C-alpha angles and dihedrals in degrees: 000000000000092000095050096059108157093006093124093048093065124087122254089241092055093048091045092051091048089058090046095242129143122214090255094052092047093048092049091049092050093038092236135127116272090233091061091055091048090053093057096036095100096041124098112249092247090057094055114103113268098245093052092041091057089056098043102044097071091050095048092044091051098240093135094055091060090066097058106124098214096059 
């Protein structure tokens, strides 16, 4: 976790905007309701409940974009 220093201290909105995702795109990617994303948007990542945090971290970190076959 040396490369993710301070990653959990940022808000979900800030991390989402850095990846260029809207709330709708993020909710579709995670197969969640848009309202659930909007509820946690202003929370810091470390304050998000553990089950949701486990789903959202790989998306906000960009791990899923490394597996796109056409890149």
